[in-house]
N, CA, C and O atoms as CSV, one atom per row, in Angstrom:
chain,resi,resn,atom,element,x,y,z
A,1,MET,N,N,12.282,12.204,-32.826
A,1,MET,CA,C,11.623,11.990,-31.475
A,1,MET,C,C,10.859,10.907,-31.832
A,1,MET,O,O,10.854,10.484,-32.988
A,2,LEU,N,N,10.024,10.279,-30.688
A,2,LEU,CA,C,9.103,9.468,-30.635
A,2,LEU,C,C,7.929,10.124,-30.448
A,2,LEU,O,O,7.909,11.031,-29.615
A,3,PRO,N,N,6.543,9.736,-31.303
A,3,PRO,CA,C,5.523,10.560,-30.898
A,3,PRO,C,C,4.703,10.227,-29.595
A,3,PRO,O,O,4.762,9.099,-29.108
A,4,ARG,N,N,3.960,11.198,-29.056
A,4,ARG,CA,C,3.794,11.077,-27.607
A,4,ARG,C,C,3.496,9.618,-26.964
A,4,ARG,O,O,4.107,8.889,-26.183
A,5,PHE,N,N,2.256,9.538,-27.669
A,5,PHE,CA,C,1.381,8.420,-27.486
A,5,PHE,C,C,2.157,7.312,-26.983
A,5,PHE,O,O,1.806,6.558,-26.076
A,6,ARG,N,N,3.493,7.253,-27.790
A,6,ARG,CA,C,4.225,5.900,-27.987
A,6,ARG,C,C,5.045,5.630,-26.580
A,6,ARG,O,O,5.312,4.554,-26.045
A,7,ALA,N,N,5.339,6.918,-26.183
A,7,ALA,CA,C,6.299,7.351,-25.025
A,7,ALA,C,C,5.287,6.814,-24.076
A,7,ALA,O,O,5.829,5.991,-23.339
A,8,ARG,N,N,4.181,6.947,-23.846
A,8,ARG,CA,C,3.287,6.820,-22.821
A,8,ARG,C,C,3.440,5.452,-22.822
A,8,ARG,O,O,4.015,4.865,-21.905
A,9,GLY,N,N,2.976,4.910,-23.763
A,9,GLY,CA,C,2.647,3.204,-23.768
A,9,GLY,C,C,4.211,2.522,-23.221
A,9,GLY,O,O,4.301,1.417,-22.686
A,10,GLY,N,N,4.876,3.049,-23.375
A,10,GLY,CA,C,6.264,2.402,-23.027
A,10,GLY,C,C,6.496,2.741,-21.596
A,10,GLY,O,O,7.266,2.000,-20.986
A,11,GLU,N,N,5.961,3.729,-20.968
A,11,GLU,CA,C,5.919,4.181,-19.762
A,11,GLU,C,C,5.011,3.243,-18.851
A,11,GLU,O,O,5.361,2.823,-17.748
A,12,ALA,N,N,3.903,2.997,-19.416
A,12,ALA,CA,C,3.179,2.307,-18.942
A,12,ALA,C,C,3.394,0.544,-19.047
A,12,ALA,O,O,2.811,-0.264,-18.324
A,13,ARG,N,N,4.189,0.275,-19.924
A,13,ARG,CA,C,4.696,-1.060,-19.752
A,13,ARG,C,C,5.622,-1.363,-19.179
A,13,ARG,O,O,5.665,-2.435,-18.574
A,14,ARG,N,N,6.672,-0.471,-19.205
A,14,ARG,CA,C,7.772,-0.429,-17.749
A,14,ARG,C,C,6.883,-0.517,-16.514
A,14,ARG,O,O,6.940,-1.560,-15.862
A,15,GLY,N,N,6.080,0.448,-16.126
A,15,GLY,CA,C,5.461,0.016,-14.860
A,15,GLY,C,C,4.715,-0.893,-14.019
A,15,GLY,O,O,4.764,-1.081,-12.803
A,16,LYS,N,N,3.733,-1.625,-15.299
A,16,LYS,CA,C,3.412,-2.972,-15.401
A,16,LYS,C,C,4.276,-4.020,-15.046
A,16,LYS,O,O,3.999,-4.800,-14.135
A,17,ASP,N,N,5.692,-4.111,-15.959
A,17,ASP,CA,C,6.499,-5.109,-15.465
A,17,ASP,C,C,7.062,-4.858,-14.048
A,17,ASP,O,O,7.367,-5.744,-13.250
A,18,ILE,N,N,7.172,-3.316,-13.815
A,18,ILE,CA,C,7.561,-3.418,-12.342
A,18,ILE,C,C,6.750,-4.104,-11.423
A,18,ILE,O,O,7.172,-4.946,-10.630
A,19,ASN,N,N,5.345,-3.664,-11.559
A,19,ASN,CA,C,4.481,-4.045,-10.491
A,19,ASN,C,C,4.435,-5.632,-10.538
A,19,ASN,O,O,4.313,-6.257,-9.485
A,20,HIS,N,N,4.556,-6.435,-12.043
A,20,HIS,CA,C,4.798,-7.740,-12.065
A,20,HIS,C,C,5.925,-8.611,-11.079
A,20,HIS,O,O,5.779,-9.626,-10.398
A,21,LYS,N,N,7.020,-7.793,-11.313
A,21,LYS,CA,C,8.294,-8.173,-10.578
A,21,LYS,C,C,8.109,-8.267,-9.149
A,21,LYS,O,O,8.364,-9.277,-8.494
A,22,ILE,N,N,7.566,-6.966,-8.593
A,22,ILE,CA,C,7.209,-6.636,-7.382
A,22,ILE,C,C,6.013,-7.759,-6.779
A,22,ILE,O,O,6.101,-8.312,-5.683
A,23,SER,N,N,5.337,-7.873,-7.369
A,23,SER,CA,C,3.999,-8.527,-6.726
A,23,SER,C,C,4.588,-10.170,-6.703
A,23,SER,O,O,4.481,-10.772,-5.634
A,24,LYS,N,N,5.185,-10.857,-7.848
A,24,LYS,CA,C,6.105,-11.986,-7.672
A,24,LYS,C,C,6.725,-12.263,-6.979
A,24,LYS,O,O,6.726,-13.448,-6.645
A,25,ARG,N,N,7.797,-11.141,-6.233
A,25,ARG,CA,C,8.723,-11.392,-5.161
A,25,ARG,C,C,7.665,-11.609,-3.782
A,25,ARG,O,O,7.772,-12.591,-3.049
A,26,ILE,N,N,6.870,-10.768,-3.618
A,26,ILE,CA,C,6.114,-10.745,-2.347
A,26,ILE,C,C,5.166,-12.007,-2.161
A,26,ILE,O,O,4.912,-12.268,-0.985
A,27,VAL,N,N,4.624,-12.796,-3.081
A,27,VAL,CA,C,4.205,-13.878,-3.256
A,27,VAL,C,C,5.456,-15.108,-3.334
A,27,VAL,O,O,5.434,-16.056,-2.548
A,28,ALA,N,N,5.922,-15.041,-3.786
A,28,ALA,CA,C,7.308,-16.300,-3.448
A,28,ALA,C,C,7.844,-15.940,-1.936
A,28,ALA,O,O,8.396,-16.906,-1.410
A,29,GLU,N,N,7.804,-14.898,-1.223
A,29,GLU,CA,C,7.982,-14.797,0.129
A,29,GLU,C,C,6.966,-15.148,0.806
A,29,GLU,O,O,7.229,-15.824,1.800
A,30,ALA,N,N,5.708,-14.884,0.577
A,30,ALA,CA,C,4.498,-15.487,1.697
A,30,ALA,C,C,5.022,-17.113,1.326
A,30,ALA,O,O,5.323,-18.028,2.092
A,31,GLU,N,N,4.995,-17.061,-0.052
A,31,GLU,CA,C,4.990,-19.059,-0.262
A,31,GLU,C,C,6.174,-19.590,0.861
A,31,GLU,O,O,5.937,-20.421,1.737
A,32,ARG,N,N,7.165,-19.095,0.697
A,32,ARG,CA,C,8.281,-19.349,1.286
A,32,ARG,C,C,8.128,-19.728,2.615
A,32,ARG,O,O,8.442,-20.815,3.100
A,33,THR,N,N,7.581,-18.679,3.230
A,33,THR,CA,C,7.388,-18.449,4.706
A,33,THR,C,C,6.261,-19.031,5.595
A,33,THR,O,O,6.104,-18.902,6.809
A,34,GLY,N,N,5.333,-19.869,4.461
A,34,GLY,CA,C,4.257,-20.244,4.527
A,34,GLY,C,C,2.908,-19.306,5.301
A,34,GLY,O,O,2.114,-19.676,6.166
A,35,ARG,N,N,3.043,-17.904,4.562
A,35,ARG,CA,C,1.872,-17.227,5.498
A,35,ARG,C,C,1.312,-16.735,4.415
A,35,ARG,O,O,1.707,-16.876,3.257
A,36,GLY,N,N,0.214,-16.048,4.860
A,36,GLY,CA,C,-0.546,-15.216,3.769
A,36,GLY,C,C,-0.501,-13.552,3.632
A,36,GLY,O,O,0.305,-12.947,4.340
A,37,ILE,N,N,-1.175,-12.979,2.924
A,37,ILE,CA,C,-0.874,-11.741,2.451
A,37,ILE,C,C,-1.960,-11.014,2.814
A,37,ILE,O,O,-3.037,-11.590,2.662
A,38,ALA,N,N,-1.987,-9.807,3.291
A,38,ALA,CA,C,-2.865,-8.530,3.866
A,38,ALA,C,C,-2.772,-7.335,3.177
A,38,ALA,O,O,-1.767,-6.659,3.395
A,39,LEU,N,N,-3.827,-6.806,2.172
A,39,LEU,CA,C,-3.594,-5.901,1.390
A,39,LEU,C,C,-4.569,-4.973,1.550
A,39,LEU,O,O,-5.759,-5.162,1.297
A,40,GLU,N,N,-3.957,-3.705,2.077
A,40,GLU,CA,C,-5.171,-2.443,2.030
A,40,GLU,C,C,-6.306,-2.321,1.278
A,40,GLU,O,O,-5.751,-2.079,0.207
A,41,GLU,N,N,-7.411,-2.305,1.037
A,41,GLU,CA,C,-8.518,-2.433,0.507
A,41,GLU,C,C,-8.457,-0.802,0.002
A,41,GLU,O,O,-8.573,0.065,0.868
A,42,LEU,N,N,-8.271,-0.409,-1.431
A,42,LEU,CA,C,-7.953,0.878,-2.049
A,42,LEU,C,C,-9.024,1.720,-2.816
A,42,LEU,O,O,-8.848,2.778,-3.420
A,43,THR,N,N,-10.214,0.979,-2.644
A,43,THR,CA,C,-11.478,1.606,-3.429
A,43,THR,C,C,-11.651,2.769,-2.734
A,43,THR,O,O,-11.645,2.945,-1.516
A,44,GLY,N,N,-11.864,3.830,-3.954
A,44,GLY,CA,C,-12.204,5.112,-3.622
A,44,GLY,C,C,-11.321,6.237,-2.966
A,44,GLY,O,O,-11.651,7.341,-2.533
A,45,ILE,N,N,-9.867,5.499,-3.037
A,45,ILE,CA,C,-8.645,6.263,-2.675
A,45,ILE,C,C,-8.731,7.726,-3.284
A,45,ILE,O,O,-8.750,8.753,-2.606
A,46,ARG,N,N,-8.776,7.667,-4.525
A,46,ARG,CA,C,-8.901,8.850,-5.514
A,46,ARG,C,C,-9.383,9.920,-5.186
A,46,ARG,O,O,-8.814,11.005,-5.303
A,47,GLU,N,N,-10.972,9.650,-4.540
A,47,GLU,CA,C,-11.893,10.566,-3.881
A,47,GLU,C,C,-11.257,10.989,-2.721
A,47,GLU,O,O,-10.977,12.186,-2.655
A,48,ARG,N,N,-10.939,10.187,-1.696
A,48,ARG,CA,C,-10.339,10.370,-0.189
A,48,ARG,C,C,-9.354,11.519,-0.349
A,48,ARG,O,O,-9.419,12.637,0.160
A,49,ALA,N,N,-8.335,10.966,-1.241
A,49,ALA,CA,C,-7.109,12.016,-1.075
A,49,ALA,C,C,-7.378,13.306,-1.496
A,49,ALA,O,O,-8.111,13.586,-2.445
A,50,ARG,N,N,-6.698,14.209,-0.687
A,50,ARG,CA,C,-6.791,15.519,-0.737
A,50,ARG,C,C,-5.710,16.601,-0.880
A,50,ARG,O,O,-5.449,17.329,0.078
A,51,LEU,N,N,-4.929,16.749,-2.333
A,51,LEU,CA,C,-3.617,17.132,-2.632
A,51,LEU,C,C,-3.679,18.210,-3.436
A,51,LEU,O,O,-4.444,18.406,-4.380
A,52,ARG,N,N,-2.883,18.851,-3.032
A,52,ARG,CA,C,-2.894,20.279,-3.717
A,52,ARG,C,C,-2.353,20.122,-5.425
A,52,ARG,O,O,-1.721,19.136,-5.806
A,53,LYS,N,N,-2.654,21.040,-6.150
A,53,LYS,CA,C,-2.612,20.904,-7.767
A,53,LYS,C,C,-1.550,20.308,-8.170
A,53,LYS,O,O,-1.813,19.401,-8.960
A,54,PRO,N,N,-0.039,20.494,-7.870
A,54,PRO,CA,C,0.926,20.141,-8.494
A,54,PRO,C,C,1.140,18.754,-8.148
A,54,PRO,O,O,1.910,18.047,-8.798
A,55,ARG,N,N,0.442,18.305,-7.074
A,55,ARG,CA,C,0.829,16.615,-6.707
A,55,ARG,C,C,-0.334,16.062,-7.652
A,55,ARG,O,O,-0.008,15.087,-8.329
A,56,ARG,N,N,-1.579,16.511,-7.798
A,56,ARG,CA,C,-2.622,15.608,-8.138
A,56,ARG,C,C,-2.688,14.922,-9.178
A,56,ARG,O,O,-3.423,13.935,-9.208
A,57,THR,N,N,-1.754,15.389,-10.517
A,57,THR,CA,C,-1.454,14.613,-11.794
A,57,THR,C,C,-0.435,13.558,-11.738
A,57,THR,O,O,-0.513,12.603,-12.511
A,58,THR,N,N,0.688,13.676,-10.727
A,58,THR,CA,C,1.356,12.238,-9.925
A,58,THR,C,C,0.516,11.262,-9.617
A,58,THR,O,O,0.619,10.125,-10.077
A,59,PHE,N,N,-0.480,11.679,-8.722
A,59,PHE,CA,C,-1.385,10.769,-8.056
A,59,PHE,C,C,-2.327,10.058,-8.671
A,59,PHE,O,O,-2.738,8.939,-8.362
A,60,HIS,N,N,-2.748,10.932,-9.795
A,60,HIS,CA,C,-4.159,10.363,-10.457
A,60,HIS,C,C,-3.334,9.116,-11.640
A,60,HIS,O,O,-3.869,8.050,-11.947
A,61,SER,N,N,-2.186,9.503,-12.070
A,61,SER,CA,C,-1.681,8.928,-12.764
A,61,SER,C,C,-1.481,7.191,-12.326
A,61,SER,O,O,-1.653,6.235,-13.082
A,62,TRP,N,N,-1.119,7.161,-11.052
A,62,TRP,CA,C,-0.521,5.877,-10.317
A,62,TRP,C,C,-1.470,4.871,-10.698
A,62,TRP,O,O,-2.505,5.335,-11.176
A,63,ALA,N,N,-1.400,3.562,-10.615
A,63,ALA,CA,C,-2.367,2.621,-10.816
A,63,ALA,C,C,-2.336,1.725,-9.677
A,63,ALA,O,O,-1.680,0.710,-9.444
A,64,PHE,N,N,-3.316,2.434,-8.955
A,64,PHE,CA,C,-3.405,1.729,-7.440
A,64,PHE,C,C,-3.580,0.283,-7.535
A,64,PHE,O,O,-2.881,-0.642,-7.121
A,65,ALA,N,N,-4.866,0.312,-8.289
A,65,ALA,CA,C,-5.430,-1.487,-8.195
A,65,ALA,C,C,-4.337,-2.652,-9.027
A,65,ALA,O,O,-4.421,-3.860,-8.804
A,66,GLN,N,N,-3.512,-2.166,-9.821
A,66,GLN,CA,C,-2.812,-2.984,-10.610
A,66,GLN,C,C,-1.753,-3.949,-9.972
A,66,GLN,O,O,-1.492,-5.092,-10.349
A,67,PRO,N,N,-1.194,-3.255,-8.924
A,67,PRO,CA,C,0.053,-4.340,-8.056
A,67,PRO,C,C,-1.004,-5.290,-7.259
A,67,PRO,O,O,-0.736,-6.466,-7.013
A,68,GLY,N,N,-1.983,-4.799,-6.955
A,68,GLY,CA,C,-3.152,-5.707,-5.989
A,68,GLY,C,C,-3.591,-6.908,-6.763
A,68,GLY,O,O,-3.566,-8.053,-6.310
A,69,SER,N,N,-3.991,-6.576,-7.952
A,69,SER,CA,C,-4.392,-7.386,-8.789
A,69,SER,C,C,-3.441,-8.556,-9.037
A,69,SER,O,O,-3.812,-9.713,-8.835
A,70,PHE,N,N,-1.920,-8.188,-9.579
A,70,PHE,CA,C,-1.428,-9.033,-9.657
A,70,PHE,C,C,-1.161,-9.975,-8.729
A,70,PHE,O,O,-1.021,-11.169,-8.992
A,71,ILE,N,N,-1.063,-9.353,-7.341
A,71,ILE,CA,C,-0.767,-10.379,-6.253
A,71,ILE,C,C,-1.523,-11.070,-5.720
A,71,ILE,O,O,-1.172,-11.825,-4.813
A,72,VAL,N,N,-3.176,-10.954,-6.304
A,72,VAL,CA,C,-4.065,-11.658,-5.922
A,72,VAL,C,C,-4.188,-13.044,-6.848
A,72,VAL,O,O,-4.482,-14.105,-6.298
A,73,TYR,N,N,-3.927,-12.968,-8.405
A,73,TYR,CA,C,-4.000,-13.795,-9.319
A,73,TYR,C,C,-2.762,-14.769,-9.067
A,73,TYR,O,O,-2.875,-15.992,-9.139
A,74,LYS,N,N,-1.516,-14.081,-8.753
A,74,LYS,CA,C,-0.218,-14.939,-8.395
A,74,LYS,C,C,-0.205,-15.678,-7.043
A,74,LYS,O,O,0.312,-16.785,-6.892
A,75,ALA,N,N,-0.825,-14.963,-6.058
A,75,ALA,CA,C,-1.110,-15.894,-4.512
A,75,ALA,C,C,-2.229,-17.368,-4.652
A,75,ALA,O,O,-2.131,-18.512,-4.208
A,76,LYS,N,N,-3.356,-16.617,-5.551
A,76,LYS,CA,C,-4.033,-17.899,-5.857
A,76,LYS,C,C,-3.496,-18.793,-6.539
A,76,LYS,O,O,-3.635,-19.958,-6.166
A,77,LYS,N,N,-2.765,-18.508,-7.678
A,77,LYS,CA,C,-2.083,-19.699,-8.297
A,77,LYS,C,C,-1.119,-20.305,-7.410
A,77,LYS,O,O,-1.038,-21.524,-7.561
A,78,ALA,N,N,-0.479,-19.885,-6.661
A,78,ALA,CA,C,0.715,-20.248,-5.620
A,78,ALA,C,C,-0.173,-20.842,-4.122
A,78,ALA,O,O,0.387,-21.381,-3.167
A,79,GLY,N,N,-1.367,-20.628,-4.216
A,79,GLY,CA,C,-2.183,-21.487,-3.080
A,79,GLY,C,C,-1.900,-20.873,-1.756
A,79,GLY,O,O,-1.964,-21.483,-0.689
A,80,VAL,N,N,-1.493,-19.266,-1.942
A,80,VAL,CA,C,-1.044,-18.045,-0.849
A,80,VAL,C,C,-2.495,-17.802,-0.316
A,80,VAL,O,O,-3.351,-17.844,-1.201
A,81,PRO,N,N,-2.878,-17.593,0.766
A,81,PRO,CA,C,-4.224,-16.716,1.218
A,81,PRO,C,C,-3.733,-15.190,1.299
A,81,PRO,O,O,-2.636,-14.731,1.619
A,82,VAL,N,N,-4.900,-14.572,0.906
A,82,VAL,CA,C,-5.062,-13.274,0.640
A,82,VAL,C,C,-6.111,-12.536,1.187
A,82,VAL,O,O,-7.264,-12.814,0.858
A,83,ILE,N,N,-5.823,-11.427,2.159
A,83,ILE,CA,C,-7.217,-10.825,2.718
A,83,ILE,C,C,-6.950,-9.374,2.389
A,83,ILE,O,O,-5.860,-8.803,2.439
A,84,CYS,N,N,-7.976,-8.932,2.086
A,84,CYS,CA,C,-7.959,-7.145,2.092
A,84,CYS,C,C,-8.553,-6.479,3.216
A,84,CYS,O,O,-9.705,-6.827,3.475
A,85,ILE,N,N,-8.045,-5.626,3.921
A,85,ILE,CA,C,-7.956,-4.844,5.206
A,85,ILE,C,C,-8.507,-3.688,4.855
A,85,ILE,O,O,-8.108,-3.047,3.883
A,86,ASP,N,N,-9.899,-3.151,5.947
A,86,ASP,CA,C,-10.203,-1.687,5.653
A,86,ASP,C,C,-9.090,-0.803,6.251
A,86,ASP,O,O,-8.758,-1.014,7.418
A,87,PRO,N,N,-8.459,0.218,5.505
A,87,PRO,CA,C,-7.558,0.572,6.093
A,87,PRO,C,C,-7.780,1.930,6.869
A,87,PRO,O,O,-6.782,2.617,7.084
A,88,ALA,N,N,-9.025,2.373,7.309
A,88,ALA,CA,C,-9.719,3.133,8.268
A,88,ALA,C,C,-8.911,3.040,9.513
A,88,ALA,O,O,-8.938,2.076,10.278
A,89,TYR,N,N,-8.013,4.373,9.700
A,89,TYR,CA,C,-7.119,4.847,10.926
A,89,TYR,C,C,-5.931,3.852,10.828
A,89,TYR,O,O,-5.482,3.417,11.889
A,90,THR,N,N,-5.526,3.557,9.966
A,90,THR,CA,C,-4.611,2.357,10.413
A,90,THR,C,C,-3.159,2.927,10.452
A,90,THR,O,O,-2.178,2.377,10.953
A,91,SER,N,N,-3.230,4.499,9.636
A,91,SER,CA,C,-1.960,5.524,9.972
A,91,SER,C,C,-1.972,6.252,11.266
A,91,SER,O,O,-0.991,6.762,11.806
A,92,GLN,N,N,-3.250,6.242,11.722
A,92,GLN,CA,C,-3.800,6.915,13.231
A,92,GLN,C,C,-3.340,6.478,14.397
A,92,GLN,O,O,-2.888,7.134,15.336
A,93,GLU,N,N,-3.555,4.735,14.222
A,93,GLU,CA,C,-3.512,3.757,15.226
A,93,GLU,C,C,-1.787,3.319,15.429
A,93,GLU,O,O,-1.070,3.050,14.465
A,94,CYS,N,N,-1.306,3.312,16.872
A,94,CYS,CA,C,-0.417,3.030,17.033
A,94,CYS,C,C,-0.303,1.402,17.329
A,94,CYS,O,O,-0.972,0.671,18.060
A,95,SER,N,N,1.019,1.096,16.306
A,95,SER,CA,C,1.141,-0.520,16.310
A,95,SER,C,C,1.247,-1.393,17.652
A,95,SER,O,O,0.892,-2.552,17.864
A,96,GLN,N,N,1.919,-0.346,18.574
A,96,GLN,CA,C,2.346,-0.843,19.864
A,96,GLN,C,C,1.289,-0.752,20.742
A,96,GLN,O,O,1.088,-1.894,21.157
A,97,CYS,N,N,0.532,0.001,21.225
A,97,CYS,CA,C,-0.676,0.036,22.332
A,97,CYS,C,C,-1.901,-0.065,21.776
A,97,CYS,O,O,-2.922,-0.327,22.411
A,98,HIS,N,N,-1.824,0.187,20.287
A,98,HIS,CA,C,-3.154,0.265,19.927
A,98,HIS,C,C,-4.260,1.281,20.033
A,98,HIS,O,O,-5.463,1.135,19.818
A,99,ARG,N,N,-3.515,2.452,20.449
A,99,ARG,CA,C,-4.510,3.944,20.438
A,99,ARG,C,C,-4.606,4.590,19.450
A,99,ARG,O,O,-3.549,4.847,18.875
A,100,THR,N,N,-5.705,5.031,18.943
A,100,THR,CA,C,-5.734,5.845,17.841
A,100,THR,C,C,-5.712,7.467,17.882
A,100,THR,O,O,-6.246,7.848,18.923
A,101,ALA,N,N,-5.416,8.170,17.350
A,101,ALA,CA,C,-5.652,9.584,17.425
A,101,ALA,C,C,-4.916,10.310,16.472
A,101,ALA,O,O,-3.720,10.114,16.255
A,102,ARG,N,N,-5.609,11.139,15.904
A,102,ARG,CA,C,-5.427,12.249,14.905
A,102,ARG,C,C,-3.795,12.864,14.985
A,102,ARG,O,O,-3.104,13.203,14.025
A,103,ALA,N,N,-3.472,12.885,16.260
A,103,ALA,CA,C,-2.467,13.870,16.673
A,103,ALA,C,C,-1.322,12.971,16.603
A,103,ALA,O,O,-0.240,13.555,16.565
A,104,ASN,N,N,-1.277,11.430,16.570
A,104,ASN,CA,C,-0.579,10.776,16.508
A,104,ASN,C,C,0.359,10.715,15.068
A,104,ASN,O,O,1.165,9.837,14.759
A,105,ARG,N,N,0.041,11.750,14.418
A,105,ARG,CA,C,0.607,11.907,12.906
A,105,ARG,C,C,1.035,12.965,12.832
A,105,ARG,O,O,0.348,13.603,12.034
A,106,PRO,N,N,2.120,13.765,13.383
A,106,PRO,CA,C,2.428,15.037,13.360
A,106,PRO,C,C,3.210,15.525,12.218
A,106,PRO,O,O,3.436,16.726,12.067
A,107,ALA,N,N,3.626,14.624,11.416
A,107,ALA,CA,C,4.084,14.934,9.797
A,107,ALA,C,C,3.547,13.601,8.946
A,107,ALA,O,O,3.393,12.477,9.425
A,108,GLN,N,N,3.306,13.993,7.603
A,108,GLN,CA,C,3.220,12.638,6.705
A,108,GLN,C,C,3.677,11.629,6.589
A,108,GLN,O,O,3.092,10.680,6.068
A,109,ALA,N,N,5.198,11.587,7.197
A,109,ALA,CA,C,5.823,10.301,7.349
A,109,ALA,C,C,6.312,9.818,8.744
A,109,ALA,O,O,6.797,8.719,9.013
A,110,ARG,N,N,6.091,10.828,9.543
A,110,ARG,CA,C,6.003,10.550,10.931
A,110,ARG,C,C,5.019,9.972,11.670
A,110,ARG,O,O,3.860,10.284,11.399
A,111,PHE,N,N,5.310,8.910,12.868
A,111,PHE,CA,C,4.280,8.518,13.347
A,111,PHE,C,C,4.844,8.920,15.170
A,111,PHE,O,O,5.971,8.569,15.519
A,112,ALA,N,N,4.291,9.357,15.752
A,112,ALA,CA,C,4.545,9.382,17.029
A,112,ALA,C,C,3.157,9.388,18.064
A,112,ALA,O,O,2.307,10.276,17.994
A,113,CYS,N,N,3.089,8.253,19.019
A,113,CYS,CA,C,1.993,7.717,20.018
A,113,CYS,C,C,2.049,8.901,20.776
A,113,CYS,O,O,3.108,9.366,21.196
A,114,LYS,N,N,0.891,9.427,20.973
A,114,LYS,CA,C,0.538,10.477,22.276
A,114,LYS,C,C,0.534,9.584,23.582
A,114,LYS,O,O,0.721,10.113,24.678
A,115,ALA,N,N,0.386,8.652,23.495
A,115,ALA,CA,C,-0.214,7.792,24.604
A,115,ALA,C,C,1.087,7.150,25.181
A,115,ALA,O,O,1.450,7.456,26.317
A,116,CYS,N,N,1.836,6.215,24.378
A,116,CYS,CA,C,3.004,5.298,24.858
A,116,CYS,C,C,4.118,5.800,24.313
A,116,CYS,O,O,5.068,5.072,24.601
A,117,GLY,N,N,4.541,7.032,23.429
A,117,GLY,CA,C,5.329,7.408,23.057
A,117,GLY,C,C,6.358,6.843,22.083
A,117,GLY,O,O,7.507,7.266,21.959
A,118,PHE,N,N,5.710,5.662,21.291
A,118,PHE,CA,C,6.186,5.096,20.204
A,118,PHE,C,C,6.966,5.878,18.965
A,118,PHE,O,O,6.518,7.009,18.776
A,119,ILE,N,N,7.661,5.626,18.403
A,119,ILE,CA,C,7.760,6.803,17.239
A,119,ILE,C,C,8.457,5.792,15.993
A,119,ILE,O,O,9.331,4.950,16.198
A,120,ASP,N,N,7.977,6.036,14.981
A,120,ASP,CA,C,8.252,4.953,13.669
A,120,ASP,C,C,7.849,6.023,12.793
A,120,ASP,O,O,7.162,7.019,13.023
A,121,HIS,N,N,8.725,5.396,11.162
A,121,HIS,CA,C,7.810,5.981,9.975
A,121,HIS,C,C,6.637,5.799,9.788
A,121,HIS,O,O,6.290,4.626,9.923
A,122,ALA,N,N,5.708,6.654,9.469
A,122,ALA,CA,C,4.489,6.129,9.339
A,122,ALA,C,C,3.653,5.086,8.663
A,122,ALA,O,O,2.514,4.726,8.961
A,123,ASP,N,N,4.581,4.588,7.513
A,123,ASP,CA,C,4.189,3.962,6.456
A,123,ASP,C,C,4.295,2.501,7.173
A,123,ASP,O,O,3.510,1.564,7.026
A,124,ASP,N,N,5.363,2.541,7.917
A,124,ASP,CA,C,6.084,1.116,8.626
A,124,ASP,C,C,5.078,0.850,9.779
A,124,ASP,O,O,4.812,-0.310,10.094
A,125,ASN,N,N,4.443,2.049,10.494
A,125,ASN,CA,C,3.669,1.706,11.377
A,125,ASN,C,C,2.197,0.957,11.130
A,125,ASN,O,O,1.638,0.137,11.859
A,126,SER,N,N,1.676,1.622,9.617
A,126,SER,CA,C,0.325,1.254,8.953
A,126,SER,C,C,0.529,-0.015,8.603
A,126,SER,O,O,-0.457,-0.744,8.492
A,127,ALA,N,N,1.676,-0.467,8.390
A,127,ALA,CA,C,1.784,-1.819,7.344
A,127,ALA,C,C,1.776,-3.085,8.697
A,127,ALA,O,O,1.321,-4.229,8.696
A,128,HIS,N,N,2.473,-2.310,9.755
A,128,HIS,CA,C,2.387,-3.214,11.106
A,128,HIS,C,C,0.836,-3.723,11.216
A,128,HIS,O,O,0.454,-4.881,11.384
A,129,ASN,N,N,-0.144,-2.248,11.039
A,129,ASN,CA,C,-1.419,-2.125,11.582
A,129,ASN,C,C,-2.248,-3.325,10.751
A,129,ASN,O,O,-2.873,-4.298,11.173
A,130,ILE,N,N,-2.006,-2.878,9.487
A,130,ILE,CA,C,-2.665,-3.898,8.367
A,130,ILE,C,C,-2.214,-5.385,8.667
A,130,ILE,O,O,-3.139,-6.164,8.895
A,131,SER,N,N,-1.099,-5.826,8.696
A,131,SER,CA,C,-0.509,-7.178,9.070
A,131,SER,C,C,-1.203,-7.695,10.242
A,131,SER,O,O,-1.934,-8.659,10.015
A,132,ARG,N,N,-1.146,-7.303,11.364
A,132,ARG,CA,C,-2.029,-7.264,12.639
A,132,ARG,C,C,-3.604,-7.717,12.289
A,132,ARG,O,O,-4.152,-8.699,12.789
A,133,ARG,N,N,-4.224,-6.791,11.319
A,133,ARG,CA,C,-5.496,-6.662,11.425
A,133,ARG,C,C,-5.968,-8.146,10.314
A,133,ARG,O,O,-7.034,-8.761,10.326
A,134,GLY,N,N,-4.983,-8.338,9.603
A,134,GLY,CA,C,-4.909,-9.862,8.585
A,134,GLY,C,C,-4.883,-11.086,9.300
A,134,GLY,O,O,-5.395,-12.122,8.877
A,135,GLY,N,N,-4.239,-10.962,10.470
A,135,GLY,CA,C,-4.230,-12.210,11.022
A,135,GLY,C,C,-3.394,-12.821,10.875
A,135,GLY,O,O,-3.363,-13.951,11.363
């Protein structure tokens, strides 16, 4: 059996490799389509998140900044513009009518606008808002 520290190092290398591959695809797609990339500014996310004890370990072990930093340096090298967006209310704002309400998020993964009735997966709705804010 491998010592515990070696297993963790291998897991970190695997995660880093995956983040490199994903960031490479994102930048290649932006370059191919002639578009820029809008990223959510995640500064302070660990302090803002309120999670129950069983989920804290998983949450705090995730490298939030790593994929963004990989995208930024690869985009700069490829000449693709990158803009960081303030994430405030992107998950509560309707991507169709742009009304913001806490009640628009009846569940973690579900978005349902109380004003216009638009329904979508919460992450997809937020991504549309981030894209729009990025111009």
